[in-house]
N, C-alpha and C positions, 0 to 999 in steps of 0.2 A: 441260432436257429437262419437257419438257410435263409437269403435275400426274397426267392422265391416264394417262400412259404409266409413271409411277412409281406410280401404284398399280396398273396391271396387272400391272409387273414384282416387285410386293412379293406380289399375289395368287400369282402363278407359283410365287414363292420359298419362299413358307408351302405350298403345296399341295404341292410336291415334296419339301421339309420332312418331309411328313406321310408322304408314301404314296411315296417314293422306295423303301422296303423293299420293297416289294413286288414291285420288276421283279428277276427270276430275269437275264436278261439282261445281259450285261460290256461287250457291244459301243459303239461310237461312236454309228452313227445309230440304233439299236433298244435302248439301253441302259443300264446305269448309269456309262459313260465319258461319254455325252452330256450327262448331268445333273453331273455333276462338272465338265466346261466350263463348264457357265451356272451353277453357282455360283461355282467361280473369279471370271469373268468378272462376276457381280453383287456378289460380294465387295469385288473390286476399286472397280466404280464407286460404290457406296453408302459404303465404305469401314467396315463391318460383318464383324469376323473370325469371327463364328459359322459365317458359310454357307463359308469358307475352312477354317474347323475343319471342317465335317461333312465338304467333300470331302475332306480331309487322311484320313479316317476310312474315307473309298470307296474311297481309292486304295489304301488299305494293304490293304484286303479282295481289290480287286481284282489285286494281284500277287502275293496269297498263293492264287490261285484259279485264274491263268490257266497252261493248260498246252499242251504241243506239239499236245496232239487236238484242239484249239478250230479251228474253220473258218477259213479265210484270208481271208476276203471283207470287204469294204469296211465296210459296214452292221452287221455283226454281231461277224464273226470277227478276227483276230491284223493284218490290215493296218490297219482301222480303228482300233485298240486301240489301234496301235504309231503311225498317224499323230497321234492324237489326246495320247498322251504326250509325242510329239515337239512339237507343238503345245504342251504345257503346259510343257515345259523351254525352247524357244524365249522365251517372251513370262514366264519366270522365275517358275511358278507353282509349279512343283516343283524339286527338284535332278535333275543328269542320274542315271538310274542305268544304266551302261553294260551292265552284266551283262544287264540285261533285255532292253537295247535288239540288244544282240549276239545275242542269244537269237532274237528275234524277226527280224533279220537273216538270219539260216540258214534257220528255217522259213519264212519268205516265200518269199525267196529258192530254196526247192525247186517253188515253184508251174509250171505245167508248161501248153502251150497247152487239154490237155485240162480242166484249173483255171479255164481263159478261158471255155471252151465250157460249164462248169457256171455259171459266175455267170450267165452270160444268162437263165437261170432262178429268179436272184433277186426277192424283191420291191423291190428297189432295184438292178439291174445297173450296177456299176461298175467299172473299170478297176482293181481293188484294187491288185495288183503294180505297176503302174506309177506309183498314187499316194504309195503307200507310201514306194517308193525315191526317188520327186523329194523329199518331204519331208526323205528322208535325205542326201539330197545327194550317193549315192554313187555316184560316176561310171561303175567298174564295173561294176555293177549294173545301171544305169539303159541303159549300151548293149546288154548283153545283154537285158536286157526290151523295149530297142526291137526286137533281131530276130525275139524270140519274137514280140512285135505285128505285125508283119510278113507272119511264117510263117502267124498264127492269120487275117489278115485275105485272106491270099490261100485257105489251105483253105478260109474259110467260104464265099467267091465261089464256088468249083467244089462245093462241098455243096448253096452257096443255102442257107443257114443263115443264119437270120433275127436279126439283132444291133438291139437296143433302141436307139431314140436318145439315151437317156440315159447308154447305154454308149461310144455312138459319140463322143456330146460330152467325156467323159472322156479318153478318147482323145486325140480333137483337143486338148484343154486340157494334158496330158501332152505331148503333141508340140511342140505351142508353147513350152514353158517350156523341154524339152531345148534346142530351135532357141535359146534367149536363153542360154543356159548356154554356148554356144557348141562342144558335144559332137554331134557326128552329125549335124550338117547335112542332108548327102546322103543319110544312111538314113531321117532324118525326113522330107524331104520326098519320097522314095518309098512312104513308108508314108501321108503324107497323102493323096498321089495315089491311092492305094486306097481311103482313106479317101471322097475326091473321086467318084471313081466309085459307090462304092455310095451313099452318101446324094442324088446329084444324079437316080439311078432311084427312088429311094423317096422324095422330098422332099415329096413333097404327100399321105402317109401319115401323119406326124411330128403333135404335137400343139403347140399354140401357147406351150406352155412348155419343150417340146424346143425349139423354134426358137427362142425368145427367147432359152435358153441357148446355140444355135449361132449367132445372131448377136454376142453379146457375146462367145463364142469369137474369130470371126473377124475383129473391129474392128481388131487390131495385124497383121494379116498381109499389109502393105503389095505385098508380092510377087506375090498370088494373085489377078489378078483375077477370074479365072475366079470363085472363093468368092464375090466380092463381087455379080459377076452372077447365082448363084444363088440370093440373096437378098433382091436388090436390089426384086422383085416384092411380099417378105414385107411387108403394112402393116396393123398391129392395135394394138387400143388397150389388148390384153390384159397386165394386170399380173398377177404371181405372188400369191398370196394369201399371208398369214403364213407361215403352215406352210411352204409350199415354200421361202419367201425363209427359211427355218431351216437347212436343210444347203445350198442357195444359195450362200448368204455364207459357209458355214463351208467347203464345201470348194473353191469359185473365188474366194475375196475380194471378192466383189461388194459394193458399196455397197447400201443399202437404206433403205427405210422413212420413212414420216413420216407426219402425224398420220392423213391421209385413208385409208390403205392399213388403218387399223382399222374403218374403217366398216362393214366387210360381215363381220366376223369376231364369231361367236357366241361369245365367250370365255369370256361365266358360263356359256353351257350346258356347251364346253369341261370349266370347272372340275367344276361340277356332275355331270359324266358322271365326270370322276377320282374323285371322294367316294364318289360312288355304286358304280363298279367299281374297287377298288385294285388288284385284281389283272389290269387290262387292260393289253393291248400299248399303250394308245393313250396310257401318259405315255410313249411311246418320244419321242426324243428329233426323230425322221422326223415323227411321225404327231402328235404333241401340242406341250405347251404348254413345253417345254424347249424346242421350234425357235423356239417365237415368242418367246420370252424371248430368245434367242441373236441372232435376227433384230431385234428392237428395240434389242438393247446395241451391236450391228453397229455403226451411225453414229456411236455415243455413246463408241465405247472408240477408236478412230483416234486416231494422237496423231503426229502428223507432224514433231515433234522428237525426235528420239531421248533415251528415256529407258528408263534402266536398274530393272526393279524386283528385290527381294529380298525372300525371305520375313520373316527377321530386321531386313535392314539396309533402307537410306531413301535416295530421293534427297535430300528437305530436312530438317532437325531442326529444328524451331522451337521453340525456347525461348521462354517467357514467365513472368512469377510468375505468373498469374491467367491466367482466360479470361472471369471473372464482375464482377469487382470495378469496374473503372468504364470508362470511354469505351476508354483506350490496350490494356484488354486485351481487352474486345467488340473492338477492331478486329482483335489478333491474331489471335481465333479465325477471326474471317468471312473473314482473306486463309488460315488456312491448310483452312478448308472451302472456301475457293473453289479453292485447289489440286486437292484430293482431287476435285472436281467437274468438273475439265479434266484430270483423267485423272494427275495428276502425285502422286507417292507423298511425302505428307508426313506426318511425324509429329511430334506435340506434348509437350513433357516442360516439364512445370508444377510447382511448388511446392505450388499449390490450384487442385483445378478447379473446386470445388462440384458437382459431377455425383455420379450415382451409379455404379456399378463397373460397371452395362450401360452405362450414356452414354458412359463411359470407353474403354470396350471397342468400341462402333461406332464412335465417331468416332476413334478410335488416338489417343488423348489418352492421356499414362501420366504418372502420378505420383510424384517423388522419392520414396525411402525411404532417408533420410539415416542416417549410420552413429554410434555414443555419440560419437564424438569430433569429430565435425562441429557448428558453431556459425552455425547456420540462422535465418530467421526474423527479423519484425521486431525483436524487443525486443532481439538481440545485435544485430543491424544498427545501432539507434541510440545504442547504450552510448556511444560516443565525442561525442556529443551534450551529453553530462550536464555536461561542464566549462564548458558554455555557457548561464549560466541565461538570458538574454535571447530562447534561441532558444526558440521554441513547438512542440515536438514535435506537437500536435495540427495544425498548418498543413500537415504532409505535404509541406514545400516542397523537403525537404534528404536525401540520401542516402549517407552515409559511402563505401559501397563495402565494405565490411570484412567483410561475415557472409556465407553459403553454402555451398552443398555441394560437392564436388569432381566438378567435372562432366566431369573427362577418362574417370572408367570409365563413364559412359552414352555418352557419344561413340562406345568402343571397342564396344560392346554393340551399338550403331546400327549405327557404320562409313557416314556420309552423308557422301554428296558437298557440300555446301553445308551448314552449320551460320545460321540466320537467327535473330536476337537480335532482340527486342522490348523491353519492358519486362521488365527483370532484377533490377530494387530488390526492396527490403524483405525483403531477405535469403537470394535465392534464388541468386547468383552473384556472388563477389565480385569488385575489378578484376585481381589477381594470377592468377584462374584463367581468366577471358577471355584473359590473355594467355599462356596456356599451350594456349591452341586451337591447332592444326595444320592444321587444314580451310579451304577459304575460306569466311569469313564473308561475310554480308550482313547489315549492322544497318539494321533499318528504324526511325531515332528516332520514337519519339514524344512526345518532349519534347527540352529540350536538355539534359542531365545527360552526353550520353558527351562533351561537348567543355568542361563546366565544372566550376570545384573542390567540386562537389555539389549544387548545387541546379537544379529542374527547368526553370524559369524564372528567367531574370536581372534582369526590371524594368528599371532607369534604369542600373544597374552594368556596367559593361563589362571588368571587372578579369579575367575568363575569357581576354581575347585574351592576357592579359601575364602569367599566373599566378598569379592568385587573391591570396590572404590579404586582411585587413580586412574579410572576410566580411560584409553588410548582414544577410543571413539569421542569422548566428548573432549578430549583435551584437559584432563583435569589431574589434580596434582591430591587431593583431596582423599584421604582415606574415607570419609564418611559422607561421599559424593553421592548424587544419584543416585547411580548403579550401586554403589551398597546399597541404598534403601532398597532399592526394586528387589534386588537376592533376598533381605531379610522381609521382605513382605511375601516373597512367592514362600519362600523357606514355612512361614506361618502358615499361609495358605496353602498349602502343597501338601502339609501334615493332617489338614481336616480331611480331604476324601481319598475315596478309594478311587485308585488310577492305576490303568495298565497300559506300558508303553509300546508302542510300536515305531519304528523305523526300516526305512528302504534298503540301508546297505549296511555289510559289518561294518563300513567307515564311521556312521553315524551310530553303532551300538558302543563300538570303542569311546566315542569321544562321550554317552550318556555313561558309561560304567566307570568312567573318570570323573565324571562331575560328583558335588557334592549333593544336589538338590534333588538326583533323581538314580543315583545308582546302588538304591537298597530297592529298586521298583523290579516288577516282571517285564522283561523286555524280548521282544519279539521281532523277528527281522522278516518282515513283508514288502516285497517290491512295490512299487508304482506298478500299473496297468495302462494295457494301449488296448483300443479297440483293434482288432485286425482289418474290420469292414472299411476303418475308414482310412488307416495309412497300410499303403500295400504298393508294390512298384509299380511305376511306369515307364516302358520303354523309354531308354535316352535318348532317342530320336526324337521323338515325339515331345520328352517334358522340355529339352532344348529347344524346341521351335516354340513349343510356346512361352518359352521365356526368353526369346532373342538372345539365346547365348549362343558361343561358339561351339560347333558339333565336331571339329575335328582337334577341342583341347583335353588336358587332364583337369577335370573342373573341383579344384578347392571350394569347400563351404565351410562358413562358420556361421552362428548365427545364435542370438540370447534375448531376452528382454535388455533391454539399454546394454545390448552389447560393447558400445565401447567405453562407455562410463562408470562400469563398476571394476575396477580394477581387481577384484576376485574372479571375472570371468578369465583373465587371463588375455585378452587380447594382445598386449604389447609383449610377451611372450612369442604368440603366433607372427607378430609382425616382424619381430626378430629373426625366426626361423625364417618366412619368407623370403627374407632380404637374405638370408644365409644361401640358398635356394636358388634365389631369381637369377644369376647371372649364368648360370648353367640351364636354366629350365625357363628363361623366361617366357620362350617363344612356344614352350609346350604347354605350360599350366596357365588358368584363368584362375582369379580368386571372385566367389560371391559370396556377398554377406546379406542377412536378412537381420531384422531386428535394429536399422540403424539408418539413418540419412545419408545422404552423399557428404563425403567429405575426402581432403588430398589426403595422399597415404605416400610415405617415402616408400616406394616399391615399384618395379619396373615388370611385375606382372600385372597384366590387364586385369583391373577391375569393375564387377558391377555390384549396387549396393542396390536392394529389393526393397528397402525400409520396414516399418514395421506389418507382419503379414497377420490377420485376424481371420482367415478362411485357412480350413484342410486340405482344401484343393490346391490353394497356391501351395503351401508347404510340402503336400505330396511330390509336385512339380519339382521345387527347388533339390528336395534330397533325391527324388529318383535321378535329375540331369546331374547331379554329382558324382565322382567317383569315389570322394573320401569326404567325411564329414569330421574337422577338427574341433574337439570340446578340448581347451585348455585351462579348466580352472584349476585356481589354485584351493578353492575350498566349494563342496560341492554335497549335498547331502543326496542326490539321486543322479538325476541329470537328464531330463525330460526329451532333449533335443537327441540324446544318444538313443535310447528305443526306438524314437520315430525315426530317424535316420535308417537304423539297422531293418525297422518292420520292412523298409521298402530298397530292402535290398543294398545297403552305401554302409560300408566299414566306416567304423571310426578309431582316430587316433584321439590318445588322451593320455591326462598324468597317471603315475601307480599315485597309492597315500590318498585317494580322495574318492567322493560315491562311484565315479565310472568305474574302478579296478573292479567292481563287483559284477558289472555287468560287462565287460570287454574280456572275451579269451585273449590270452595275448597271441598273436600272430595265427589266429583261427577267424576271428571275426573282426577283427581290428589289430592297433598296435598301443603297448602301452609303455610309455618313455617316461626316463625317472622321472623324478618330482621336480620341478619349476628347471628340466636340465635343457635349454633352448636348443643345443646340437641332437639330443636326442630325440628332440621333438621333430627336428627337420627330417632326419634319419628315416621315424619314423612315415611321413608324409610321402618320403623319398622311394620309401620301399613299398609304402601299401601301392604306389603307384606304378612301380617298375616294370610289370608287366599285364597284359590283358588277361592272361590265363589266372595268376595268382590274384588279381582284384577280382576275378569273378567267382575264384573259390572262397576269398573271404566273403561276397557278397550272398552268395548263395548261405553262408554259415550261417550271417547274421540274421536273415531271416529267419530262418529254421530256430535260432536261440530265442530270439522275441516270440516265435510260434511255439515256443514247448514251455517258457519262464514266465513270459511278461504278456500272455493275451488277458485281458480283463475279467475275463469270468473264471481262468484260473487264480488270478488274485483273488477274489473276489469271496471264491472256495474258501479260501486262506482265510479270509475275514468271517466267511460263515463260521467255520472249525473253533476261531479264537470266540466269536460271542457264543457260540454254544456250551461252550467249555464255564464261559464267564457267567451263563443265565442259569446254569446249573448249580451255580455259588449261593445264586439269591436267596433269600431266605424269604417265605410270603410270610 
C-alpha cells in the first residue's frame, strides 16, 4: 500500500482510538460496531494487536448493552448490529455467540411491513430485514421476507409512497443474492418486476450515487434486458467519494479505491473536526473517518486464496532463532512481515527477538519462555564440541542440534496449519523436537545444516552424501564422530515428518538434491525478499556527504556479518583483487567496508570501516554511495547484501557457482566472475567502473530486477500459493 494510504489509516486509527469513547450509538453505520469493524480489519492489516484488543473491549460492552428495545433498522439498530456480528464471525475476528444471534433472529424476524415503511424516513434508508437474514442465509426467513417485500411494494404503489432509491437498491441487491441461492426465483422475478416499474417511472429523479449503485446491481442480471436498456443512456464520470465508498463497500462488497480518489478529500479537516467536536455523530462510520478507513482497507484485505483466521491460532507459525542477529534471521523476519503484508496470518516464534515488548506485540512475534528443565541457548548447544579441541567455536560453522525448548507445547497453543522453519539453531530447537512435529512443515533452508552432519557449509567436503564422519570442521579422523551421530539422528527424525523444502537459489537446490537426507523431498525455489520502501536509491552526492566519504572517487563497497573473520565470505580474494587494481587506480578508487571494525590492510586504495550497521537508513546510505558492491563469497545460499545493494541502484560483482549467480544477470545488473578467480574478480570490478554510462545502465537494471523479482510482496505471494497447495492436502 502507498505510504500516503498508510499514513491516513494510522491517523484514522489513532483518532478513533482516542475519541470513540464519546460515541453513544451502538449501530453498524452510525455507531460503535462500525468502528469495531474498522479496528479488527486494521489490526489484521497491520498485525498490531492493540487495535483488536480495543475492539474486543467494545464488543463485550456492546453485547452487554444491546436489548430488544433497540430499533431494528440497519444503520443504527439490531439488523445492522446483527449483520456486523455475522460479518465478524464469518471472517474469524470473533467466535460465534449463537445465543445472541438467535435472539436477534427472533427480534428482527418480527419486523412487519409497517416497520419497512418507517425505515423509509431514516437518514440511511435500507432494506434492513432482507440484508440481515441474507447474511444469516436463513432460507425460511428469507422466503418470508421476500413475501413481505412483495406486499410492501404493491402497497406502496397503490398509496404512491415515495421509496428512496437507496432503499430500492438494497432490495435489488437482496433479490439478486436470493436468486443466486436458488430459492424463490419466481417470487424474486415478480418482486423485481414491481421494482422495475417503480424505478422506470422515476429514473430521472435519482442521484448519481444511486444510479451508480443501481448500475452495479444489474450487472449480473443477464436475463433482464429491460433493466440494461433502462440504464444504457446513463453515462457519467461520477465516482463516489471515499465517505460514500465506506458503506457501499461494506454492504455491497464492491471493490474500490485508488490514490487519485483521495485527492478531493479534506482528511485533515475531517480529523480536526473530530478532535474539536469529540461528541459529534460525524465520527460515525457512515459520515466520518471510520468509513474512510473501511473504504481504504477494502481492496487491501481481499484474499483470493481460502485462508482461515483465528484469534489464538494461525495459518503459519514461523520458527526462527532470531530476527535481527544475522542475514539468515533478517531474511526470516522479512518473509514473516511479507506474509502479513499480503493478508496471511503469520505468527513468529523466536528464541530472542531484540525488539521491545510493544514491537513484539505489533509484529506478532512471540519469544519462548523456557521451563526450568529445558537446556537451551548457545552455551548448551555447543557443549558436545568441547571434546574436539581443533574446532574453533568462534567460527560459528557447526551446530550439534542437541539443545532447545520443547516446541510441541507452543504448537499446541498456536495450532497452525503449517509450520515454517528457518534458522533454528543456537539452542532453539533440537533435532528430536523437529522430528516430533505432526504438522505440515515448510523448511526454508538458509544454509546447508539440514542435510549435513552439523556444518552450515561444507566447503570441499562431500561426506554429507554418505553419512559424515571424519569431520574436517571438527578436526576429526573418527568415522563415528559427532558429525556421524548428528547425521544419523537427522536421518531418523526427518523420516517421521511431513516436510517440504524451500531454497532461495538454484545453487541451493542443486546441493539439496545431491544430499542423502533430503534428496527425496519436494524442493521449491523461492528467493528471499526485500521491502522496497526500506531499500531505495539516495542520490550519491547526498549519501556521500552523510557518510563523509569522497565525492570524486569510485566507491567500492564490501560488507557482511563478521565480514573479515569468515573465510567463506571471500574477503581474502577481494583484497588480492584490489591489490591487483591498486597501482593503476589507487587515486581513483575508494574502499568502503561495513560489518567490521578498523584494521590495517595491505592496500594502497584509501579505505573506511563503518563497523557493524544495525539501521536500514545507514545501509541505504552505504549502498547508495557506492558505485559497485562486491560479494566475493565462496559459499552463499542467497546473498541478502546483493538484493539490498541492487535495490539501491548499485550493481554487484560476485562469483559464479554460488547463490548470487541466481540473482545477478551477467553484464546486465553486475558481473559474475569465474569461481574463486581473483583476476576475473578484479576485471569485473574494473569493467563495472569503466564508464559512468555503463555504471548507470547497470544501476537502473539492478533496481528493476529487484522490483520485479525480489519485492517482498511478490515473494510472499509465492509462499501463499505453496501454503494453499499444501493445505489442500490436509485431511481433516
